[in-house]
C-alpha positions as CSV (number, residue, x, y, z in Angstrom):
1,M,-48.2,52.1,11.2
2,E,-48.3,52.2,14.8
3,G,-50.6,49.6,14.7
4,V,-48.5,47.5,12.8
5,F,-45.5,48.2,15.1
6,A,-47.9,47.3,18.3
7,K,-49.1,43.5,16.7
8,L,-45.1,43.3,15.7
9,R,-43.9,44.1,19.3
10,N,-46.7,41.6,20.7
11,L,-45.0,38.8,18.7
12,D,-42.0,39.0,20.8
13,A,-40.9,35.6,21.7
14,Y,-38.0,37.2,24.1
15,P,-39.8,39.5,26.6
16,K,-37.2,41.9,28.1
17,V,-37.2,42.5,32.0
18,N,-35.9,45.8,33.3
19,E,-32.9,45.5,35.0
20,D,-33.7,47.1,38.3
21,F,-35.6,43.5,38.4
22,Y,-32.4,41.5,37.8
23,S,-30.5,39.7,40.5
24,K,-26.6,38.8,39.9
25,T,-24.8,36.0,42.0
26,L,-21.4,34.8,42.3
27,S,-22.2,31.7,41.0
28,G,-24.0,33.2,37.9
29,G,-21.0,34.1,36.8
30,L,-18.6,31.6,37.5
31,I,-21.1,29.5,35.6
32,T,-21.0,32.1,32.8
33,I,-17.6,32.3,32.8
34,V,-16.8,28.8,32.9
35,S,-19.9,27.7,30.0
36,S,-19.1,30.6,27.6
37,I,-14.9,28.7,27.3
38,I,-16.6,25.6,26.6
39,M,-18.5,27.3,23.9
40,F,-15.6,28.9,22.4
41,L,-13.2,25.7,22.8
42,L,-16.3,23.8,20.9
43,F,-17.1,26.7,18.5
44,I,-13.2,26.3,17.3
45,S,-13.3,22.4,17.2
46,E,-16.5,23.2,14.7
47,L,-14.8,25.8,12.9
48,R,-11.4,23.6,12.1
49,L,-13.5,21.0,10.7
50,Y,-15.6,23.1,8.1
51,L,-12.1,25.1,7.3
52,H,-10.6,21.0,6.5
53,S,-12.1,18.4,4.2
54,V,-13.4,15.3,5.8
55,T,-13.2,11.8,3.8
56,E,-15.9,9.7,2.7
57,T,-16.0,6.1,2.8
58,K,-17.8,3.8,0.2
59,L,-17.8,0.0,-0.9
60,V,-19.1,-0.6,-4.5
61,V,-19.1,-3.6,-6.3
62,D,-15.7,-3.5,-9.0
63,T,-17.6,-3.4,-12.4
64,S,-14.0,-2.4,-14.5
65,R,-12.9,-4.6,-17.3
66,A,-10.4,-4.9,-19.7
67,E,-7.8,-2.6,-17.5
68,T,-3.7,-3.3,-16.3
69,L,-2.4,-3.6,-12.5
70,R,0.5,-2.1,-12.2
71,I,2.8,-3.8,-9.5
72,N,5.8,-1.5,-7.8
73,F,8.3,-3.4,-6.2
74,D,11.9,-2.4,-4.4
75,V,13.2,-6.1,-3.0
76,T,16.7,-6.7,-1.5
77,F,18.1,-9.9,-1.4
78,P,21.7,-10.0,0.5
79,A,22.7,-13.3,-0.1
80,L,21.8,-13.4,-4.1
81,A,23.3,-12.3,-7.1
82,C,21.8,-10.4,-9.9
83,S,23.2,-12.8,-12.4
84,M,21.7,-15.7,-10.5
85,L,18.1,-13.7,-10.2
86,S,14.9,-13.8,-12.3
87,V,11.9,-12.2,-12.1
88,D,9.0,-13.8,-13.8
89,A,4.4,-13.0,-13.6
90,M,2.2,-14.8,-15.0
91,D,-1.8,-15.2,-14.2
92,I,-4.8,-16.9,-14.9
93,S,-5.5,-16.0,-18.1
94,G,-2.6,-17.3,-19.4
95,E,-0.1,-14.2,-20.1
96,E,3.4,-14.7,-19.0
97,H,6.4,-12.2,-18.6
98,L,9.5,-14.0,-17.9
99,D,12.9,-13.0,-16.9
100,V,12.1,-9.4,-16.9
101,I,15.7,-7.8,-15.2
102,E,16.9,-5.7,-17.5
103,K,21.1,-7.2,-17.2
104,P,23.5,-6.2,-19.3
105,L,24.5,-8.8,-22.3
106,Q,27.7,-10.6,-21.4
107,K,30.1,-9.8,-24.5
108,H,32.0,-13.4,-26.0
109,G,35.3,-13.6,-25.0
110,G,37.0,-13.7,-28.3
111,R,39.3,-10.7,-29.5
112,L,38.2,-9.6,-33.1
113,E,40.4,-8.3,-35.4
114,Q,39.6,-5.6,-37.9
115,N,37.0,-6.0,-40.3
116,E,36.4,-10.0,-39.0
117,T,33.1,-11.0,-38.2
118,Y,32.1,-13.4,-35.1
119,C,28.5,-15.7,-35.3
120,G,28.8,-17.6,-32.2
121,S,26.6,-21.1,-32.5
122,C,23.4,-21.5,-30.6
123,Y,24.3,-25.3,-30.1
124,G,21.0,-26.6,-31.5
125,A,18.5,-24.1,-30.2
126,E,19.1,-22.1,-33.5
127,T,15.4,-21.0,-34.9
128,S,17.4,-19.9,-38.2
129,D,20.0,-20.5,-40.1
130,E,21.5,-16.4,-39.8
131,Q,20.6,-16.8,-35.9
132,C,24.1,-16.0,-33.9
133,C,25.0,-16.6,-30.0
134,N,28.0,-14.3,-29.7
135,S,27.4,-14.8,-25.7
136,C,26.5,-16.9,-23.2
137,E,23.7,-15.1,-22.2
138,D,22.5,-15.1,-25.8
139,V,22.9,-19.4,-25.6
140,R,20.8,-19.4,-22.4
141,E,17.9,-17.2,-24.0
142,A,17.7,-19.6,-26.7
143,Y,18.0,-22.5,-25.3
144,R,15.0,-21.0,-22.9
145,K,13.2,-20.1,-25.8
146,K,13.2,-23.8,-27.0
147,G,12.4,-24.9,-23.1
148,W,16.0,-26.7,-22.7
149,G,17.6,-26.5,-19.8
150,L,21.7,-25.5,-19.9
151,S,23.5,-28.6,-17.9
152,N,27.2,-28.0,-18.1
153,P,28.3,-24.7,-19.0
154,D,31.7,-26.0,-19.4
155,V,30.8,-27.6,-22.7
156,I,29.6,-24.2,-24.6
157,D,32.2,-22.1,-26.3
158,Q,30.7,-18.4,-25.3
159,C,30.3,-19.4,-21.3
160,K,34.0,-20.4,-21.1
161,R,35.2,-18.1,-22.4
162,E,33.6,-15.7,-20.5
163,G,34.2,-18.0,-17.3
164,F,30.7,-17.9,-16.3
165,L,31.2,-20.6,-13.4
166,Q,34.1,-18.6,-12.2
167,R,32.2,-15.3,-12.3
168,I,29.3,-17.6,-10.3
169,K,32.2,-18.9,-7.9
170,D,33.2,-15.0,-7.6
171,E,29.7,-13.5,-7.3
172,D,29.3,-16.2,-4.3
173,G,28.4,-13.9,-1.2
174,E,27.1,-11.2,-3.2
175,G,23.8,-9.7,-2.8
176,C,21.2,-8.1,-5.5
177,N,18.9,-4.9,-4.9
178,V,15.7,-5.0,-7.5
179,Y,13.1,-2.3,-8.0
180,G,10.9,-1.0,-10.9
181,F,7.4,-2.2,-11.8
182,L,5.2,-4.7,-13.6
183,E,2.0,-4.1,-15.7
184,V,0.1,-6.9,-15.7
185,N,-3.7,-7.9,-16.8
186,K,-6.3,-7.7,-13.9
187,V,-6.7,-11.1,-12.8
188,A,-5.6,-13.1,-10.4
189,G,-2.2,-14.2,-10.8
190,N,1.4,-14.3,-9.3
191,F,5.0,-12.7,-10.2
192,H,8.3,-14.5,-8.4
193,F,11.7,-13.6,-7.4
194,A,13.8,-17.1,-8.3
195,P,17.1,-18.0,-9.1
196,G,17.8,-19.2,-12.8
197,K,16.7,-18.8,-16.3
198,S,13.1,-19.5,-16.3
199,F,11.2,-21.0,-19.1
200,Q,8.2,-23.6,-20.5
201,Q,8.8,-27.5,-20.3
202,S,5.4,-29.3,-20.7
203,N,3.3,-26.7,-20.2
204,V,5.0,-26.4,-16.5
205,H,6.9,-23.3,-15.4
206,V,10.6,-24.0,-14.5
207,H,14.1,-22.1,-13.9
208,D,16.8,-23.8,-15.3
209,L,19.0,-24.0,-11.4
210,L,21.8,-26.8,-13.3
211,P,24.4,-24.1,-14.2
212,F,25.0,-22.6,-11.0
213,Q,25.9,-26.6,-9.5
214,K,24.9,-25.4,-6.1
215,D,22.6,-27.4,-3.8
216,S,21.3,-24.3,-2.3
217,F,19.9,-20.8,-2.4
218,N,19.8,-18.5,0.3
219,I,16.7,-16.2,-0.7
220,S,16.6,-14.3,2.5
221,H,15.0,-10.3,1.4
222,K,13.5,-7.0,2.6
223,I,10.9,-5.9,1.2
224,H,11.6,-2.3,0.9
225,S,8.0,-0.9,-0.4
226,L,5.6,-3.1,-2.5
227,A,2.4,-1.2,-3.6
228,F,-0.4,-1.7,-6.3
229,G,-0.9,1.0,-7.9
230,E,-0.2,4.5,-6.9
231,R,0.3,6.2,-3.6
232,F,-2.4,7.7,-2.0
233,P,-3.5,9.9,1.2
234,G,-3.6,7.4,4.2
235,V,-2.4,4.1,2.4
236,V,-0.7,1.7,4.3
237,N,1.2,-1.1,1.9
238,P,1.7,-4.0,5.0
239,L,4.9,-5.3,3.6
240,D,6.5,-2.0,3.3
241,G,10.0,-2.6,5.7
242,V,9.4,-6.3,6.0
243,E,12.6,-8.8,6.5
244,W,12.5,-12.1,6.6
245,M,15.8,-14.2,7.0
246,Q,16.4,-18.0,6.0
247,W,18.0,-20.2,8.4
248,T,17.6,-23.8,6.7
249,P,19.0,-24.5,3.4
250,T,16.3,-24.0,1.1
251,G,13.0,-23.1,0.6
252,M,10.3,-21.6,-0.8
253,Y,9.0,-18.2,0.6
254,Q,5.4,-17.6,0.0
255,Y,2.9,-14.2,0.5
256,F,-0.6,-14.7,-0.1
257,L,-2.2,-10.9,-1.2
258,K,-5.7,-9.8,-1.7
259,V,-6.0,-6.8,-3.4
260,V,-8.8,-4.4,-3.3
261,P,-9.3,-2.1,-5.8
262,T,-9.7,2.2,-4.4
263,V,-10.2,5.0,-5.8
264,Y,-9.7,8.4,-4.1
265,T,-10.5,11.5,-5.1
266,D,-9.1,14.6,-3.4
267,I,-11.3,17.9,-2.7
268,N,-9.9,19.1,-6.2
269,G,-11.5,16.5,-8.0
270,H,-8.2,14.8,-9.1
271,V,-8.7,11.4,-9.3
272,I,-6.3,8.2,-7.7
273,H,-6.9,4.7,-8.8
274,S,-4.6,2.4,-7.0
275,N,-5.0,-1.1,-5.0
276,Q,-4.9,-2.0,-0.9
277,F,-4.0,-5.2,0.0
278,S,-4.0,-7.5,3.2
279,V,-1.4,-10.5,2.9
280,T,-0.4,-14.0,4.5
281,E,2.5,-15.6,4.5
282,Y,4.0,-19.2,4.5
283,F,7.5,-20.4,4.2
284,K,7.9,-24.1,2.9
285,G,11.4,-25.3,3.6
286,D,14.0,-28.7,3.9
287,A,16.2,-28.7,6.5
288,T,17.6,-31.7,4.7
289,G,19.2,-29.5,2.2
290,R,17.6,-31.1,-1.0
291,I,15.6,-28.7,-3.4
292,Q,12.6,-30.2,-3.6
293,S,10.7,-27.3,-4.7
294,L,11.5,-24.0,-6.4
295,P,13.4,-21.7,-4.5
296,G,12.1,-18.1,-4.0
297,V,9.8,-15.6,-3.0
298,F,6.5,-15.8,-4.4
299,F,3.8,-13.2,-4.5
300,F,0.2,-14.9,-5.3
301,Y,-2.4,-12.1,-5.0
302,D,-5.8,-12.2,-5.7
303,L,-8.5,-9.6,-6.6
304,S,-11.7,-8.4,-4.8
305,P,-15.0,-7.9,-6.4
306,I,-15.5,-5.1,-3.8
307,K,-13.8,-1.1,-4.7
308,V,-13.5,0.9,-1.7
309,T,-13.8,4.7,-2.7
310,F,-12.4,7.7,-0.5
311,T,-14.2,11.1,-1.3
312,E,-12.7,14.2,0.5
313,L,-15.5,16.7,0.7
314,H,-15.9,20.1,2.9
315,V,-18.9,20.2,5.5
316,P,-21.4,22.5,4.2
317,F,-22.1,26.2,5.4
318,L,-25.8,25.1,6.8
319,H,-24.4,21.7,8.6
320,F,-21.8,24.2,10.2
321,L,-24.3,26.9,11.1
322,T,-26.6,24.4,12.6
323,N,-23.9,22.9,14.3
324,V,-23.1,26.5,15.7
325,C,-26.3,27.0,16.7
326,A,-26.6,23.5,18.8
327,I,-23.4,24.3,20.7
328,V,-24.7,28.1,21.8
329,G,-27.9,26.7,22.6
330,G,-27.1,23.7,24.0
331,I,-24.8,25.6,26.9
332,F,-26.9,28.3,27.4
333,T,-29.7,25.7,28.5
334,V,-27.8,23.9,30.5
335,S,-25.9,26.5,32.2
336,G,-29.2,28.3,33.2
337,I,-30.7,25.2,34.4
338,L,-27.2,24.6,36.8
339,D,-27.3,28.6,37.4
340,A,-31.3,28.1,38.5
341,F,-30.4,25.0,40.6
342,I,-28.0,26.6,42.4
343,Y,-29.5,30.2,42.7
344,H,-32.9,28.3,43.9
345,S,-31.2,26.2,46.5
346,E,-29.5,28.8,48.4
347,R,-32.1,30.7,48.9
348,A,-33.8,27.8,50.5
349,I,-30.8,27.2,52.6
350,K,-31.4,30.6,53.4
351,K,-34.6,30.6,54.5
352,K,-34.1,27.7,56.7
353,M,-31.2,29.3,58.3
354,D,-33.3,32.8,58.6
355,L,-36.1,30.8,60.3
356,G,-33.3,28.5,62.8
357,K,-34.7,25.3,61.3
358,L,-31.4,24.6,59.5
359,T,-29.5,22.4,62.4
């Protein structure tokens, strides 16, 4: 047994020196203190990195199909009343969502007696003999479905009863805050905020501006928030808080968005499917005041074929242990080299002084 222990002692890579042969110096003590402090700080930094998660980023080809895209928006128009505003969305697949703002319907202006019924005319826009248009909004909606424009509301009994034109004048200078979301196909398309009732006429998207009898529309706006999908940690939506003021009589403001699909997986395995986007802007105005293009705020979006994935991970314990050993060993070795250099330099200088060779 003693022979086995003797062989193990011969394998000792760290031979010990008797303490009587140690020579401790002031410089060695200072180097020990400094290196210990540095070693402690680096260890704390590495420990914090180990205890907190890190985010791994990857780029992959987006192969998802048959999905929808959720667009969350919150926009304020300080000089455009809600009764004028229309929100529409359309994409390259041909699907359309027209006038998606929920507005309270105006009741007809006539006073009904008990047991009396009322069925207003749709002025030629009826789709059946039983259809009734009991409000100005009903008539406008029936015209929209037919692809017709309502040129003069004064000839419509329901609009005349409700004082449609007078209400438009009374609302002049009012603003509107529009917020909500759109659920659209995951293909390129656009959505826009524009005045007038929207409809299709000869496969062309048209807004009926004639009932408002106005030559200019102020589309100044502030985007409180605009996001494609659910928010996730670290996301930056470049249009949040953006404000734009119109200085010309009329115009069209366009945002061109590049949407990048994004998947975020947190440390607990919860997956968030969302999107990021970049944006460029363009304003098409006319200083003469003539409406040559549809006034409004347009958002044209296209989807990137590349998907970004963010994954929260913990640093493996073996990686943490390796880094700690590297910190301790590296600082110990460097401080030992520095101490040896200072010690031998001091001895060489002292030896020359003793021999009187140092002048």
